[in-house]
PAGUBA-639267 format. One record per residue (C-alpha): residue number from 1; residue in one letter; x, y, z. Coordinates in steps of 0.5 Angstrom, whole numbers, plus 500, padded with zeros to 3 digits. Example, Ala and Ser with C-alpha at 12.3 -4.5 7.8 and 13.67 -1.06 7.14 Angstrom:
<sites>
[site 1, A, [525, 491, 516]],
[site 2, S, [527, 498, 514]],
</sites>
This chain:
<sites>
[site 1, M, [574, 824, 461]],
[site 2, E, [578, 816, 460]],
[site 3, F, [579, 812, 454]],
[site 4, V, [580, 805, 454]],
[site 5, D, [583, 800, 449]],
[site 6, A, [580, 793, 447]],
[site 7, E, [579, 788, 443]],
[site 8, V, [572, 786, 441]],
[site 9, W, [569, 779, 439]],
[site 10, P, [563, 780, 433]],
[site 11, E, [556, 780, 437]],
[site 12, G, [551, 776, 433]],
[site 13, S, [552, 778, 426]],
[site 14, L, [559, 779, 421]],
[site 15, E, [563, 774, 425]],
[site 16, V, [567, 772, 419]],
[site 17, L, [569, 778, 413]],
[site 18, S, [573, 776, 407]],
[site 19, Q, [580, 780, 406]],
[site 20, F, [577, 785, 400]],
[site 21, E, [572, 786, 405]],
[site 22, V, [577, 788, 410]],
[site 23, D, [582, 792, 405]],
[site 24, Q, [576, 795, 404]],
[site 25, L, [575, 797, 412]],
[site 26, K, [582, 799, 413]],
[site 27, S, [582, 804, 407]],
[site 28, K, [582, 810, 409]],
[site 29, G, [583, 813, 401]],
[site 30, A, [577, 815, 396]],
[site 31, G, [573, 809, 396]],
[site 32, G, [575, 807, 402]],
[site 33, L, [570, 805, 408]],
[site 34, Y, [574, 806, 413]],
[site 35, P, [572, 814, 415]],
[site 36, L, [565, 812, 415]],
[site 37, L, [566, 806, 419]],
[site 38, R, [570, 810, 425]],
[site 39, R, [565, 815, 425]],
[site 40, C, [559, 811, 425]],
[site 41, M, [563, 806, 431]],
[site 42, L, [565, 811, 435]],
[site 43, A, [557, 814, 435]],
[site 44, V, [555, 808, 438]],
[site 45, L, [561, 808, 443]],
[site 46, N, [559, 814, 445]],
[site 47, S, [551, 813, 446]],
[site 48, D, [548, 817, 451]],
[site 49, S, [553, 823, 451]],
[site 50, G, [549, 829, 451]],
[site 51, T, [552, 832, 446]],
[site 52, D, [550, 833, 439]],
[site 53, D, [555, 837, 436]],
[site 54, A, [558, 832, 431]],
[site 55, A, [564, 837, 430]],
[site 56, E, [566, 836, 438]],
[site 57, L, [565, 830, 438]],
[site 58, L, [570, 828, 433]],
[site 59, E, [575, 833, 435]],
[site 60, T, [574, 830, 442]],
[site 61, Y, [575, 823, 440]],
[site 62, R, [580, 825, 435]],
[site 63, N, [585, 819, 437]],
[site 64, F, [580, 815, 436]],
[site 65, E, [582, 808, 431]],
[site 66, V, [579, 802, 429]],
[site 67, G, [583, 796, 426]],
[site 68, F, [581, 789, 425]],
[site 69, I, [585, 782, 426]],
[site 70, Q, [583, 776, 423]],
[site 71, Q, [585, 770, 426]],
[site 72, D, [583, 762, 426]],
[site 73, R, [577, 764, 430]],
[site 74, G, [574, 769, 426]],
[site 75, L, [575, 777, 426]],
[site 76, K, [576, 781, 431]],
[site 77, V, [575, 789, 432]],
[site 78, S, [581, 793, 435]],
[site 79, L, [579, 800, 439]],
[site 80, K, [584, 804, 441]],
[site 81, S, [583, 811, 446]],
[site 82, A, [575, 809, 445]],
[site 83, P, [569, 813, 449]],
[site 84, D, [570, 809, 457]],
[site 85, N, [563, 809, 458]],
[site 86, A, [562, 803, 453]],
[site 87, F, [565, 798, 458]],
[site 88, V, [563, 796, 465]],
[site 89, D, [569, 794, 469]],
[site 90, G, [573, 794, 463]],
[site 91, K, [569, 789, 459]],
[site 92, M, [564, 792, 453]],
[site 93, I, [557, 792, 455]],
[site 94, R, [553, 787, 451]],
[site 95, G, [548, 792, 447]],
[site 96, T, [553, 796, 445]],
[site 97, R, [557, 790, 442]],
[site 98, E, [551, 788, 438]],
[site 99, L, [550, 795, 436]],
[site 100, L, [558, 796, 434]],
[site 101, F, [557, 790, 429]],
[site 102, A, [551, 791, 426]],
[site 103, V, [554, 798, 424]],
[site 104, L, [559, 793, 421]],
[site 105, R, [554, 789, 418]],
[site 106, D, [551, 795, 414]],
[site 107, I, [557, 798, 412]],
[site 108, V, [559, 792, 409]],
[site 109, F, [553, 790, 406]],
[site 110, T, [550, 796, 403]],
[site 111, R, [557, 798, 399]],
[site 112, N, [558, 791, 396]],
[site 113, D, [551, 788, 396]],
[site 114, I, [547, 794, 394]],
[site 115, V, [551, 800, 392]],
[site 116, D, [557, 796, 388]],
[site 117, S, [553, 790, 386]],
[site 118, G, [550, 792, 380]],
[site 119, R, [543, 788, 382]],
[site 120, F, [539, 794, 384]],
[site 121, D, [538, 800, 379]],
[site 122, L, [538, 806, 384]],
[site 123, T, [536, 811, 379]],
[site 124, A, [529, 808, 379]],
[site 125, S, [523, 808, 383]],
[site 126, D, [523, 800, 384]],
[site 127, G, [530, 799, 385]],
[site 128, I, [530, 804, 390]],
[site 129, T, [525, 800, 394]],
[site 130, N, [528, 793, 393]],
[site 131, A, [535, 795, 395]],
[site 132, V, [531, 798, 402]],
[site 133, F, [528, 791, 402]],
[site 134, H, [534, 788, 402]],
[site 135, I, [537, 792, 407]],
[site 136, V, [533, 791, 412]],
[site 137, R, [531, 784, 412]],
[site 138, N, [539, 783, 412]],
[site 139, A, [539, 787, 419]],
[site 140, R, [534, 781, 421]],
[site 141, L, [529, 787, 422]],
[site 142, L, [523, 783, 418]],
[site 143, T, [521, 778, 423]],
[site 144, L, [516, 772, 422]],
[site 145, P, [511, 770, 424]],
[site 146, A, [510, 778, 423]],
[site 147, F, [504, 782, 427]],
[site 148, V, [501, 789, 426]],
[site 149, N, [504, 792, 432]],
[site 150, L, [510, 796, 430]],
[site 151, V, [509, 805, 431]],
[site 152, V, [514, 809, 429]],
[site 153, C, [515, 815, 433]],
[site 154, W, [519, 821, 431]],
[site 155, G, [520, 827, 435]],
[site 156, G, [526, 832, 437]],
[site 157, H, [533, 829, 440]],
[site 158, A, [534, 835, 444]],
[site 159, I, [527, 836, 447]],
[site 160, D, [525, 838, 454]],
[site 161, R, [524, 834, 460]],
[site 162, F, [517, 835, 461]],
[site 163, E, [517, 833, 453]],
[site 164, Y, [522, 826, 454]],
[site 165, D, [517, 824, 461]],
[site 166, Y, [511, 825, 456]],
[site 167, S, [514, 821, 451]],
[site 168, K, [516, 815, 456]],
[site 169, K, [509, 815, 458]],
[site 170, I, [506, 814, 451]],
[site 171, G, [511, 809, 450]],
[site 172, Y, [509, 806, 456]],
[site 173, E, [502, 805, 454]],
[site 174, L, [504, 802, 447]],
[site 175, G, [507, 798, 451]],
[site 176, L, [502, 796, 456]],
[site 177, R, [498, 794, 449]],
[site 178, G, [503, 789, 446]],
[site 179, L, [506, 794, 441]],
[site 180, N, [512, 795, 438]],
[site 181, V, [517, 801, 438]],
[site 182, C, [521, 804, 432]],
[site 183, T, [525, 810, 433]],
[site 184, G, [530, 814, 429]],
[site 185, C, [534, 810, 435]],
[site 186, G, [537, 817, 438]],
[site 187, P, [536, 821, 445]],
[site 188, G, [530, 824, 447]],
[site 189, A, [523, 823, 443]],
[site 190, M, [526, 817, 440]],
[site 191, K, [530, 814, 446]],
[site 192, G, [523, 816, 451]],
[site 193, P, [518, 812, 447]],
[site 194, M, [523, 806, 447]],
[site 195, K, [524, 807, 455]],
[site 196, G, [516, 807, 457]],
[site 197, A, [515, 801, 452]],
[site 198, A, [520, 796, 456]],
[site 199, I, [516, 798, 463]],
[site 200, G, [510, 796, 459]],
[site 201, H, [513, 790, 456]],
[site 202, A, [516, 788, 462]],
[site 203, K, [509, 789, 467]],
[site 204, Q, [505, 785, 461]],
[site 205, R, [510, 779, 462]],
[site 206, I, [512, 781, 454]],
[site 207, G, [519, 778, 452]],
[site 208, G, [522, 779, 446]],
[site 209, G, [520, 787, 446]],
[site 210, R, [522, 790, 439]],
[site 211, Y, [525, 797, 440]],
[site 212, V, [528, 798, 432]],
[site 213, G, [532, 803, 431]],
[site 214, I, [534, 806, 424]],
[site 215, T, [539, 812, 422]],
[site 216, E, [544, 814, 417]],
[site 217, P, [551, 816, 417]],
[site 218, G, [550, 824, 416]],
[site 219, I, [547, 824, 422]],
[site 220, I, [548, 818, 427]],
[site 221, A, [554, 823, 431]],
[site 222, A, [549, 828, 433]],
[site 223, E, [544, 823, 435]],
[site 224, S, [548, 817, 438]],
[site 225, P, [544, 810, 438]],
[site 226, N, [541, 810, 445]],
[site 227, P, [542, 803, 449]],
[site 228, I, [534, 802, 449]],
[site 229, V, [536, 800, 441]],
[site 230, N, [535, 792, 441]],
[site 231, S, [535, 792, 433]],
[site 232, L, [539, 798, 429]],
[site 233, V, [540, 799, 422]],
[site 234, I, [544, 804, 418]],
[site 235, M, [541, 806, 412]],
[site 236, P, [546, 809, 406]],
[site 237, D, [542, 815, 406]],
[site 238, M, [536, 820, 409]],
[site 239, E, [531, 818, 404]],
[site 240, K, [532, 810, 404]],
[site 241, R, [532, 811, 411]],
[site 242, L, [525, 815, 411]],
[site 243, E, [523, 810, 406]],
[site 244, A, [525, 804, 411]],
[site 245, F, [520, 808, 417]],
[site 246, V, [514, 808, 412]],
[site 247, R, [514, 801, 409]],
[site 248, L, [516, 798, 416]],
[site 249, G, [512, 802, 421]],
[site 250, H, [504, 800, 422]],
[site 251, G, [502, 807, 425]],
[site 252, I, [506, 813, 426]],
[site 253, I, [506, 817, 433]],
[site 254, V, [509, 824, 432]],
[site 255, F, [512, 828, 438]],
[site 256, P, [515, 836, 439]],
[site 257, G, [522, 837, 435]],
[site 258, G, [525, 842, 431]],
[site 259, V, [526, 842, 423]],
[site 260, G, [528, 835, 423]],
[site 261, T, [521, 833, 425]],
[site 262, A, [518, 838, 420]],
[site 263, E, [522, 835, 415]],
[site 264, E, [519, 828, 417]],
[site 265, I, [512, 831, 417]],
[site 266, L, [513, 834, 410]],
[site 267, Y, [515, 827, 407]],
[site 268, L, [510, 823, 410]],
[site 269, L, [504, 828, 408]],
[site 270, G, [508, 828, 401]],
[site 271, V, [507, 820, 401]],
[site 272, M, [500, 820, 403]],
[site 273, L, [497, 825, 398]],
[site 274, H, [500, 822, 392]],
[site 275, P, [494, 820, 389]],
[site 276, D, [495, 812, 388]],
[site 277, N, [496, 812, 396]],
[site 278, Q, [488, 815, 396]],
[site 279, G, [485, 809, 402]],
[site 280, Q, [491, 806, 405]],
[site 281, P, [490, 807, 412]],
[site 282, L, [496, 810, 416]],
[site 283, P, [494, 811, 423]],
[site 284, W, [498, 818, 425]],
[site 285, I, [497, 822, 431]],
[site 286, M, [502, 828, 433]],
[site 287, T, [502, 829, 441]],
[site 288, G, [506, 832, 446]],
[site 289, P, [504, 835, 453]],
[site 290, A, [501, 841, 454]],
[site 291, S, [507, 846, 453]],
[site 292, A, [508, 842, 446]],
[site 293, E, [501, 845, 443]],
[site 294, L, [504, 851, 440]],
[site 295, Y, [509, 847, 436]],
[site 296, F, [503, 843, 433]],
[site 297, R, [499, 849, 432]],
[site 298, Q, [504, 852, 428]],
[site 299, I, [505, 846, 424]],
[site 300, D, [497, 845, 423]],
[site 301, E, [497, 852, 420]],
[site 302, F, [503, 852, 416]],
[site 303, I, [500, 845, 413]],
[site 304, A, [493, 848, 412]],
[site 305, A, [496, 854, 408]],
[site 306, T, [501, 850, 403]],
[site 307, L, [498, 843, 402]],
[site 308, G, [490, 845, 405]],
[site 309, D, [485, 840, 408]],
[site 310, D, [486, 834, 405]],
[site 311, A, [493, 834, 408]],
[site 312, R, [491, 837, 415]],
[site 313, S, [486, 831, 413]],
[site 314, R, [492, 825, 414]],
[site 315, Y, [493, 826, 422]],
[site 316, Q, [491, 827, 428]],
[site 317, I, [493, 833, 434]],
[site 318, V, [492, 830, 441]],
[site 319, I, [494, 835, 447]],
[site 320, D, [496, 831, 454]],
[site 321, D, [493, 825, 453]],
[site 322, P, [497, 819, 453]],
[site 323, R, [492, 814, 454]],
[site 324, E, [488, 816, 449]],
[site 325, V, [493, 816, 444]],
[site 326, A, [495, 809, 445]],
[site 327, R, [487, 807, 446]],
[site 328, H, [487, 810, 438]],
[site 329, M, [493, 808, 435]],
[site 330, H, [491, 801, 438]],
[site 331, A, [485, 801, 435]],
[site 332, R, [487, 804, 428]],
[site 333, L, [491, 798, 427]],
[site 334, A, [486, 794, 426]],
[site 335, D, [484, 798, 420]],
[site 336, V, [491, 796, 417]],
[site 337, L, [491, 789, 419]],
[site 338, D, [484, 789, 415]],
[site 339, F, [487, 792, 409]],
[site 340, R, [493, 788, 409]],
[site 341, K, [489, 781, 409]],
[site 342, K, [484, 785, 404]],
[site 343, H, [489, 786, 399]],
[site 344, G, [494, 779, 401]],
[site 345, D, [500, 784, 403]],
[site 346, A, [505, 783, 407]],
[site 347, F, [504, 785, 414]],
[site 348, Y, [512, 786, 415]],
[site 349, F, [514, 790, 409]],
[site 350, N, [509, 796, 405]],
[site 351, W, [510, 794, 398]],
[site 352, R, [504, 798, 396]],
[site 353, L, [505, 805, 398]],
[site 354, Q, [507, 809, 392]],
[site 355, I, [513, 813, 393]],
[site 356, D, [515, 817, 387]],
[site 357, R, [523, 818, 386]],
[site 358, E, [522, 825, 388]],
[site 359, F, [522, 822, 395]],
[site 360, Q, [527, 817, 394]],
[site 361, Q, [533, 821, 390]],
[site 362, P, [539, 823, 396]],
[site 363, F, [538, 830, 397]],
[site 364, V, [544, 833, 398]],
[site 365, A, [545, 840, 401]],
[site 366, T, [550, 845, 397]],
[site 367, H, [548, 852, 396]],
[site 368, E, [546, 851, 389]],
[site 369, S, [541, 845, 390]],
[site 370, M, [538, 850, 396]],
[site 371, L, [538, 855, 391]],
[site 372, A, [534, 850, 385]],
[site 373, L, [529, 848, 390]],
[site 374, E, [522, 850, 386]],
[site 375, I, [517, 853, 391]],
[site 376, S, [510, 855, 388]],
[site 377, E, [503, 854, 389]],
[site 378, D, [502, 852, 382]],
[site 379, L, [506, 845, 384]],
[site 380, P, [502, 839, 386]],
[site 381, R, [501, 838, 393]],
[site 382, H, [505, 832, 394]],
[site 383, V, [511, 835, 389]],
[site 384, L, [510, 841, 394]],
[site 385, A, [511, 837, 400]],
[site 386, A, [517, 834, 397]],
[site 387, N, [521, 840, 395]],
[site 388, L, [519, 843, 402]],
[site 389, R, [521, 837, 405]],
[site 390, R, [528, 839, 402]],
[site 391, V, [528, 846, 405]],
[site 392, F, [528, 842, 412]],
[site 393, S, [533, 837, 410]],
[site 394, G, [538, 842, 408]],
[site 395, I, [537, 846, 414]],
[site 396, V, [538, 840, 419]],
[site 397, S, [544, 838, 414]],
[site 398, G, [546, 845, 416]],
[site 399, N, [545, 845, 423]],
[site 400, V, [548, 838, 424]],
[site 401, R, [553, 835, 420]],
[site 402, E, [560, 838, 419]],
[site 403, D, [561, 838, 412]],
[site 404, T, [554, 842, 410]],
[site 405, A, [557, 846, 417]],
[site 406, A, [564, 847, 413]],
[site 407, L, [560, 849, 407]],
[site 408, I, [556, 855, 411]],
[site 409, E, [562, 857, 414]],
[site 410, R, [566, 858, 407]],
[site 411, D, [560, 860, 403]],
[site 412, G, [555, 864, 407]],
[site 413, P, [548, 861, 409]],
[site 414, F, [544, 858, 405]],
[site 415, E, [538, 862, 400]],
[site 416, I, [532, 859, 400]],
[site 417, R, [527, 862, 395]],
[site 418, G, [520, 861, 393]],
[site 419, S, [513, 864, 392]],
[site 420, Q, [513, 870, 397]],
[site 421, R, [506, 867, 401]],
[site 422, I, [510, 860, 402]],
[site 423, M, [517, 864, 404]],
[site 424, D, [513, 869, 409]],
[site 425, L, [509, 862, 412]],
[site 426, L, [516, 858, 412]],
[site 427, D, [520, 864, 415]],
[site 428, R, [514, 865, 420]],
[site 429, L, [514, 857, 423]],
[site 430, L, [522, 857, 423]],
[site 431, D, [522, 863, 427]],
[site 432, G, [517, 860, 432]],
[site 433, F, [522, 855, 432]],
[site 434, V, [527, 859, 435]],
[site 435, T, [524, 862, 440]],
[site 436, Q, [522, 855, 442]],
[site 437, E, [529, 854, 443]],
[site 438, R, [527, 848, 438]],
[site 439, M, [533, 849, 433]],
[site 440, K, [540, 846, 435]],
[site 441, I, [544, 851, 439]],
[site 442, S, [551, 849, 440]],
[site 443, K, [554, 856, 443]],
[site 444, G, [550, 861, 445]],
[site 445, E, [545, 864, 441]],
[site 446, Y, [542, 860, 434]],
[site 447, K, [546, 862, 428]],
[site 448, P, [541, 861, 422]],
[site 449, C, [544, 856, 417]],
[site 450, Y, [539, 860, 412]],
[site 451, V, [536, 866, 409]],
[site 452, I, [529, 866, 407]],
[site 453, K, [529, 871, 400]],
</sites>
């Protein structure tokens, strides 16, 4: 393993910062942005490393440092003990440099223009949606002229080779049909569709293909952006990240994964089950190779038993047929286009979608917050989906975030309580994930970060 010291000029954004902003970025104390900046920049530089252990990454590069040099020509960033795989013959890869400064752009903008500006009421649903819009617009994700062709792909970052190759085939079929891809920007099922789409676009001589990555600081070290991403945005938290997905995307494809993918599925179900979203088209397909059939069957059975047949009607499951998935998605996007035209809606951002505060307020996984979750058949379906989504979010946090893992190491696993029937279903589903090795395993066997009561 080698380390590189380098000085890098910005690529495409934020060439000039005020002295106040630079001081914020340098500050390691309370309110300072340096720890967040260092973590996210290290993740970008460590793209394709193969590790999903944030603590291991930070320990390996414990001497990594970021500095700033103000010159007449603008800002320059200095890097000390950076991963050498971000460089070719001593020069940083251009795509890596673009993503590096996207990190800088989003961290500065979110703190100063969203959080501290007072322009957005981040306790109100409309204010949160407005903030999401401004973040993605500042990241230049809202392109004009706009087309209804952006497919969001969700799935696990640590899937096996068969599932990864399948996700590439799906992306290839999407690319042949002129569709663009948006993912969580990491490896695995987030990289495969982009890689396949790039080949499909090249065959069709489509220039300017969009490979949009949306991430957030809490998981970026475990799911470093893959090098295919050419438009990256770092949302301030998981809830705003998920809202960005469903407001930017025109269709959803879900690949196999683990609890993180289950969280995304429950989030989408909760949004689409809201009464105000009845009749709004959002094509949604869950798909994988034959080896993933058990995973999706377990998910489908859990949804049927907890949220009912109305929830099941929101998606289709297609196994081992990439061409059919792409054909169906392409055809259904015509319904989205007609709906947007009929209602005078923007093609680039779905303002009409109703997302309640239960899905927008950041959920911080602690022993107290996990224990306080209400899981009961008496709740409205979309509220139950919101709370189940938080359960999976807490488990994801316990699996991949080093700060949450430290809490569990100190105070023991999270306790999850609720109605006995749903707890039995949840226990069975999570056991299935463990058996299929869909839980993160750092060393040896998976050690659950939770207990179900």
